[in-house]
N, C-alpha and C positions, 0 to 999 in steps of 0.2 A: 534441613534447609531445603526450600523449594528450588528445584532445578529451573534455570532460566534459559529460554530459547527465544531467538528472534528470527524474523524472516523478512526479506524484501520481496513481496509477492506481486507487485504491479510492474508491468513492463514500461509504464509511462515514465519511469525514472530515467529512461534514455534521453529525454529532452534536456536533462540537466547534466549529462555526461559529455564532456568535450570530445572524448574518443569516438562518440557516435555521430558527431556533427556531419561528416562527409556522407556517411551512409544514409542518414535521414534526409539530407538535402536531395539525394538521388531518389529516395523512396520513403516519403514521410509515413507511409502506412506500416513501416517496420516498427514504429512506436508501439503498435498494438500486438506485436508478435510475442507470444508467451512460450513458444515451443523451443526457440533457440537459446541455449544456455549462454550466460555471460557473467562477468565479474566486474566489480568496481571497488575503488578505495574510498574510505571515509576517514577523514582526519579528525580525531577526537581532541586534538590539542596536545596530548601526551603520547599518542601512538597512532599508527595508521592501521585501520581494520580492513582486511580484504573480505568483501561480502560477495557471496555467490547467490545469484538471482534464484528465487523460488526454492531455496534450500534452508530448512531449519538449522540454525547454528547456535552454539553456545558462545557467550561473550568471553574474550580473552581477559586474563588478569592473573596476578600472582596469588590472590586469595579471593574469598567470596565477596568481601567488601568492595574490592577493586572491580570484580566482575559486575556487581550490582551497579556501580557508578557508570561503567561503560554501557551496560544494558539500558539504564535510564537515559543516558545521553543519546544513544542510537534510536531508541523507540519512543522517547517522550514519556517513559513510564508505562504502566499497564494500560492507562487510559489513552496514551498517545498525545496528551495535551501539555506535557511538562517541558518539552524541548522543541520549540517551533523552528529552531535553527536546523534541525534535521528532517523537517517535513518533506523537503525535496527528494529525499531518498526513499520515502514510503516504507521505512522499516518499522515493523510492529511486533508486539509480543506474540509468540507462538506457544499455545498450550493445547495439545491434542486431546485433553480431557480423558486421557487413558493412562492408567497406572501400568506401565509396560512391565515393570518388575513383577508385580502381582500376577499379571496376565501370563507371563512366561512361567512363573512358578506353578500356576494352576495347570498349565498345559503339561508341565513336567510331571506333576503329581498324577495326572490322568494317565500318562505313559506307564507310570509305576503300577497303576491299578489295573492295567490290561490283564485280562485272564484268557483262558482258552474257550470260554463260553461265548459263542457268536453273538448272542443277544446282548451280553455285557459290552462286548467290543463295539457293537453297533450303537448302543446308547452313549458310550464315551465319545465315539466319532461324531455323533450328532451334536453333543454338547460342545465339543471342540469347534465344530463348524459354526455354531450359533455364536460362540464367544468371539471367534475370528471375524465373523460378519459384523457383530456389534462394534468391534474395535475399528474395523475399516470404515464403517458408517460415521463413527465419531471423528475420525481423522479427516474424512471427506468433508463433513460439515464444518470442521475447523478451517480447512483449506478455503472453503467458500467465504467464510467470515473474514479471514485474514486478507484475502484479495480485496474485499470491499473496504476494509479499514486501511490497507496499504494505499489503495487508490485515493481514498478520501484525504489522506495526508498530502499526497502529491498535488491533487486538485486544489486543495487549500493554498498551497504555495504558488501554484500557477495562477490562481485568481488574484492573489496578493500582487504578484508581478504585473499582471495585466492591468489591475486597477491603478497601480503606481504609474504605469506607462501612460494610461489615459489621463491621469491627474497631471502628470508632467507635461503632456501635450497641451492640455488646457491652460496651464500656467504659461507655457511658451507662446501660445496663441494670444493670450492677454497681454504679454510683453512684446508682441510683434517679433518673436524670435523664430517662428516656423517650427515644423515638426521634424524631429530627427528620425532616421530609419530605426525600426526596432532591432534589437539584438537577435541572434539566432534563437536563444532560449525564449525570449519574448514572442518571437514569431511562431515557434513550435508550440508554446503554451497556448497561443491564440488558436492554433490549429486543433489542439486537443479540446479547447473550450468552445469551439465554433458553434455547436448546437445550443449551448447555454447562452452564448453571446447573441445568437439570432433570436432566441426566446426573449431575452432582455430587451433587445431592440424593438421587437414587436409589441411588447408590453408597454414600453415607453411611448411608442407611437400611438397606441390606443389611449393612453393617459393624456397625451398632448392633444389628440383629436377631441377627446371629451372635454378638456379644459377650454379649447377654442369654442366649442359649442356653448358651453356655460357662459363664457365671456360675451358671446354674441346675443345672449338673451337680455331682455330689458329688466331693469330693476323693478320689483313690485313692492 
């Protein structure tokens, strides 16, 4: 059976954690801090899973089938698209692309093959260093990929929240009800999305300007 590991690799998850609210109010840039370790809970409906930030973890469960169910709920499956309810946590599948057991066995076999011949010892040491380097590079590449996928899940949830907020404000304006202040999560989400929001505003402004020009032209 394939071992299952998940990881919460994006610090942006803090904007959805109530325990971070006071700290982020004082310093919003803590959202982007990846160096400070922290933990948070995820309620699966049947259990509470304690997740450690940026640490590969195995899903809990009494058996493999239960572990698979917890894994799929937390990560949205291998693709990350099967459980939008957990997008806000940015938890994704972690696969280092390294067969750790085989790698360790290979290194152990090389130890057994050590001889008194300096040339043989040097050749084995070089081979071991190359295998270790390849293992580290694979894990490093996986880390970069999971951060991007983890952030994509959180950004997707933040965009949904932001778009829902704007849509509700528009409905309130149409019904003469006024705008209500955004929640802390909506406010922090807008802070994270500020560059994308600015780009969208600039794009819409250009489209409106172009449409105004077209409407001013005479019919031919």
